[in-house]
DRENDREN-608784 format. One record per residue (C-alpha): residue in three letters; x, y, z. Coordinates in steps of 0.05 Angstrom, whole numbers, plus 5000, padded with zeros to 4 digits. Each point is the difference from the previous one (the first is absolute). Layout:
N
ALAXYZ...
***
This chain:
344
MET271146937032THR501249384957THR497249255010GLU505549444971LEU499349285008ALA504949725045ALA502949254981ASN494349625028GLY494550504973LYS498350415058PRO498950764991TYR505450425014VAL498150745010HIS506350504981HIS500450555044HIS505650564985GLY503150145075ALA503450545027HIS506149595018CYS502649374977GLU499949485052THR494750225049ALA495450034925VAL503049274990THR499249745077SER492550384992ALA499349584940LEU501849375018PHE494350135070ARG494650134943TYR501149484955GLN499249425065GLY493950525025VAL502750525047ASP499350694977ILE505850475041SER501750514980GLU507450324975PRO500650515062MET498449445042ILE504549344974PHE506150705011GLY499050095067ILE497449365018GLY506349694966SER504450545036GLY502450264935ILE501250715024PHE507950125014PHE506550384984GLY506349844983TYR506250394974LEU504049354972PRO506850404976PHE504049294999ILE494149804941LYS500850424931LEU494550034940VAL503450374945HIS505850185040LEU496050355050PRO497949755072VAL493249735005THR494150255052ALA495449555025PHE492950285017ARG496249455013TYR502749305030LYS503849534957PRO496649694936GLY495649245017ALA499250285077VAL493250374995PHE497049374964HIS504049505049LYS497050355063ALA493050244971ALA498749314984LYS502549625068ARG496350555040LEU493349914955GLY500649265007GLY502049744929ASP502449414975PHE506150254954VAL506449684967ILE506750474987LYS505449854956THR506050184982TYR505149584955ARG507149954976ASP498949604934PRO495850434954GLN496649404955LYS497849785074GLY496250525018MET496950244927ASP498049165005GLU497550075068LEU495450654980ARG496549574942GLN499549405041VAL495750485052LEU496250334945LYS497449384979THR496949805066GLY495150614995GLN504750505047ILE501350734973VAL507050165009GLY504050685035LEU506650104978SER505250515014THR504250244940ASN504850494973LEU496450624964TYR504850084948TRP499849314974LEU492149884986PRO499149954929TYR494050394999VAL501450645045THR501650644948GLU507350194992ARG498650695039HIS497649665054ARG505249445018HIS504750175049ASN504349495042PHE494749785065ASN501449245021GLY492650075051HIS494150094945ASN495249525011ILE495349734950ILE494349415007VAL501049454939LEU492649734978ARG502049454958GLU504749724938ILE497850174936GLU503549784936GLY507850265007GLY499250325066PHE494550175048ARG494250495014ILE502050575054SER496750445048ASP505050595011PRO496050435043THR502750664985PHE497649824919GLY491650084988ASP499449364976PRO502849364998VAL506649844953ASP503849454965CYS508249935017SER503249454960ALA503649505037ASP507150134986GLY498350725030LEU495849775059ASP506949555018GLN504850494995ALA496550665038ARG498649255055PHE508049855002VAL504150834984PRO506349885034GLY502650635039PRO497950415059LEU493649805042ASN498949304955PRO492649765002HIS503249254986GLY492849864980TYR495150235059MET494349634983TYR494150015055TYR492549814997THR493849895045LYS498149265010SER493350195045VAL498750595037ASN495950135068PRO492950234966HIS499050415073PRO506650165017ASP502150395058LEU500050774974ARG501050245064GLY504949655030ALA503649964939CYS500550854999ILE502350015070LYS505949504984GLY501250464936MET500050625050LYS504049775045ASP506549634946SER498950694973CYS502650365054SER506249525016LEU503350154921MET498150725012LEU502550045077ARG504749325024ILE504949924949PRO506750125028LEU503150174939PRO501250744980ILE497149864928PHE493949685016GLY493550465016VAL499150655032ARG506649945016GLY502549834931MET495950454978ARG504250575043PHE506349724976LEU498550134926ALA497750695017LYS508050125025LYS502349704935ILE495750464947ILE501950705052LYS508049784987SER499349824941PRO502050534949ASP506149955044LYS502549425004LEU496949894921GLY500650654967PHE493150264974GLN498749644933GLU501249285036ALA496350235065CYS494450184949ARG499949314963HIS499549655068LEU494450455033ALA496049814927GLY501349325017THR497050075073VAL494550374958ARG498549394955TRP498849495059VAL495950555044GLU495050064932GLU500749544944THR503649335023GLY494949525028THR493750455003GLY505050535025GLY501850135078ALA494850515004GLY495549694969PHE501249415063ARG496950445048TYR493850204967MET498449304997TYR501949865067ALA494750615014ALA495249684963PHE501049295044PHE498950435067HIS493650254966GLU496649384994ALA503349745073ALA496350625029GLY494249674968LEU501249335014PHE501450305075SER494850505002SER506850345030ASP500650804992GLU507249925020LEU501749504934ALA496250564967ASP504750595027LEU506549514986SER497650004929LYS498750694982GLU507450065032MET503449534953THR496650294936ALA503150675033ILE507349655004GLY499249754922ASP498750764997ASN506750155026TRP503849484954ARG497250294937GLU502350755029PHE506549675008SER499249714925LEU499150714984THR505350335020ALA505049534979ALA497450074924ARG500850775010ILE507149925023ILE501949474939LYS497450474959GLN503350655017LYS505250294964ASP504450345062LYS503649575048ALA495850165072GLU501849565037GLU496450095063THR492549804961PHE503549235016ALA499450235077LYS491950194987ALA499449354956GLY503949605062GLY496050385055LEU493849834962ILE501049285013LEU501250025072LYS494250405002CYS497249344970ALA503649605049ASP497850385060ARG491649904978GLU501949324979GLU503749815082ALA493150415033PHE495049554955PHE502849295018ARG501650255068LYS492750135001LEU496749424962GLN504349585053LYS495550235055VAL494549964960ALA500949344975ARG501049695061GLN492250325034LEU497049664931LYS496549345004ALA499949464945
***
């Protein structure tokens, strides 16, 4: 932890985070005097999700989302916790940068969604084209801004031109200068009520979206695509697509398996808050589901590295995702019942 000063001289404590948006949201609340952990923010903000998006491509590969869309966790968590908050996007980059400077002068710290590749303080080996990386701007400095990036151990400096480019880079999922901050928060939020709302919303997202590419239906859709991919794409191209899926499971934005572990940590905290053995059991089950996703990644890595063309192993990889889908469907159906019985 490192203590910095915001524009108004108020101390800000930088924490290294597990995931950028939950860490930024937790930090914004902590700055206002309400200490809420990342897992609680993730659960209250209904961050858990799944979506296979073949019509959106990064580096020519379909996007596989293991959490809900960027910005939604902050919006839902802040609303459910009684925060007074501001969210803005911009068509004009100059206006977006001018408003950032104006808000900083009022003493607020500001969350931004950026493209990770264009942040100049990120080393070359860690850069990749990801339009949902969240950071906090603490204050303006000569030639740029002081940044609290939760993926770094300490605050960093960022040039004004670099931040401008990272906020307004064109392309798929362009952040459009997405900016957000809390004007005030409820000093005594209804944590129990917020947790229940987050749980019920997550159940709807995972079970009730009618389109076949979202929730547990989306998992099965992806699994079948993987199983058929050697025949449809050829072995090498199927391996390339499989490697892209593994990247979403293990690396991008904390990784899908990592989100499952964070959701398990949410239920561990919620079990204590509600004195609920059922929530404690759900925490253990979600940890096991995260392990299943990691098992898929290991199997996929072996397929990609093998020298022979044993296409039947794609069936095994797809079968592991089908197993995850079955377990997650059972998990969220059980959660539906438990959430109805909880009292705020």
